[in-house]
N, C-alpha and C positions, 0 to 999 in steps of 0.2 A: 696834458697841460703841465708846464713847468712851474716851479715856485721859486721866486727870488725874494729873499728877505720877508717871507711869509705872504707875499703878494702873488696870486696866481697870474701867470703869463700865458695867454692862449697861444696855441701853436698856429702857424700859418698853414692854411689848407693847401694841398697840392692842386694843380689845375684839373686833374682828373682823379676820381675816387672809385674804388670798386664797391660793389654793393655790400661786401663783407665789412668794409671800413665803416660804412654808415650803420649797419646792423650792430656791430660791436659797440659803437658809440651810443646807440639807442639803448642797448641792453645794459650798459653801465650807467644809464641815466644822466649822461653828460648834457647839461643844459645849454641854452643859448645857441640853438641852431634852428634853421627853418628849411623844410623840404618844399621845393616849388615844382609843381607840375605845370608845364607850359602848353599842354595839349588843350583842345577846346573842351568846354564844360561838359558837353554830352559824353565824351569819352572819359573824362575825369569822373563823372557821376557813375558810369558803368563800373569802373575799377581804377583804383589808385593806391599808391603806397600809403599804409596807415600813417596818419598824421600829416600827410602832404596837404598843401593848400593849392587851390586852383588859381593860377594867374596866367591866362592865355597870353600868347606873344604880343597881341595888340594892346594889352593892358599892363604888361610886365613892368616896364620902367616906371610908369606913373604910380602904380600901386606899391611897388617896392619903396620908392622915394617917400611916399606918404606914410608907410607903416613899418619900415625896417631901417635900423641904424646902418650906416655905411660899413661898420666893422662887424656886422652880424655874420655868422657862419651860415652860408647858403649852399645847400645841395640842390642841384637843379637837374631836371630831366624832361625830355620831350618825346616825340614820336620816334626819332632816330638820334644817333649820336651826333649827326651833322646839325640837326635842329637844336640839340642840347648845346653844342658848341656856339651856335649863333646866339642863343639866349644868354649864355654866360658872357659872351663878348659884349652884349648890350649892357649888362650890369657893370662889367668892368669899365666900360667907357664912361659911365656916369659916376664912377668913384667907389663902387663896392670893392673891397680888398680881399675878402675871404669867400670867393665863389669857387665851387668845385662842381665839375660835370660828373654826374653819376653814370658811369659807363654801363651800357646795356639797358639802362632805364628800367621801366616797369617790367619788360619781358624778362630781363635777367633776375629781377627781384622775385617775380612769380616762379621762374624756373628753380630758384633756390628754396621755394616754398616758404618765403617770408610773408608776414601778414599784410593783407590788402583789405581795403574797404570798398564799398560800392554796392550797386544794385545787382543782385543775381538775376540773370535773365535765363529763364528756362525755355529751351527750344523744343516745341512739340512737333514731332514728325508725323 
């Protein structure tokens, strides 16, 4: 974040972000961001990035418009990078200006051993 005459000026998010970009921002406690998981609720409940909110694709635009300012920093992920791109495009079409696609989504987040929340399912053989 830049500062001009003592007033913080938020940076514009890039179209795509690496998981490390989000993790660094969370570690520094940088406020005013929302992480959105557009997968269905069943999969979200099983596992999601810590702090992410569930907004399945069929609810995404309606729920964002009723709960998030158009200038809000939004990190978004879905089942695949293609789904993530589609979700980001929907938000950009309705006027959101700081939407970034989280490259690799939950799989990349887990591969880096970053914190996740959800139900632990034990498989008994």
